[in-house]
C-alpha positions, 0 to 999 in steps of 0.5 A: 616850725616857728619856735614861738607860734603858740600863745602863752598865758603869761608873758615874761618881763623885759630884760633889765639892761645893766652895764656888766652884760650879765647878772649874778643870781642871789646865793640863797638860791644855790645853797642848802640841801636839795630836800627830800629827793625822789625814791624813784631817783634812789631806785634809778641811780643811773639817771645822773651817773657820770653827768653831775655832782650829787649831794649825798643827802639827795641820793637816798631819800623817800619822795612824797610827790605832793608837798602841797596837799592838792586834794585839800586845796579847792582851787588846785583840785578844781583847776586840774579837774577842769583840765582833765588831769587827775594824776598828780605826780609832783607838786611843790613851791618853786622859784621861777625866773622871769625874763628880767632875772627876777624870781617869783614864787610859783606852785609847780604841778606835774601830772602824767600829761602836763606841767602847771605853774600857779601863782599861790598868792592870787590863785591863778593858773599862769602857764600850762605846758604839755609834756609832749612839748618838752624837748629836754632838761638842762642842768649844771654838773654841780650840786645847785638847785637850777633846772631849765625846761626847754620847750621848742614851740614856746619860751623856756622855763628856768626855775630853782627848787630844793627838790630838783632831782625829784622833779627831773625824775618825775618828768622823765618818768611821765614822758616815758610812760605816755610816749616812746620819747626819752626826755633828753638830759643836758648837763653842762655848767653853761647852757642857753635858754629862751627867757622870752620869745625874743630873749636868749640868755646864757646861764653859767655856773662856777664852783667857788669857795663857799658855794656856787656862783651863777651868772646870767648873760644876754645873748644874740638870738639865733 
């Protein structure tokens, strides 16, 4: 099956070439606490056991789930109703990485059937990903905020969130509850993802004094 046979609502930007062959992400994305992480993660501490470094503050925190207040937002409520999605598991603002490595603010909504990305400034639905289309989640072994959602039939989604653990937990829980499929968690300080249909990138994480260095490199498509 062609990996990118499905038409997307939002097309990633073209990669901006640079002489170094890679680009480092701003340190502001990596720093800081992961915020109010999920109660579900606290109840299921084995989810990341032996896989990655956890911030102490991210292990025992109650989750709110909806940090946006979707019931009081007419546009988001109408959008979900139109899609037939009424059960919101998670909603928050995240940073989404484009094909060129730029960061764009998006509202991430996870329901029991799909993932939504909404432009909060224009009130526009940019992308809807069926949970059934998600193959695995990629994250580093370090305590950063990055998460890649791998979708074999589409281009992948790389984002940064201070509530990464809660997002991962909700995606695993939602997939498990709607199918017999167990979502794979791939933890490595170097992994590849498709930033666009014809653009393969590798992201590398390195622990340095004062934080975590993140580097993006263009790869030859397989």
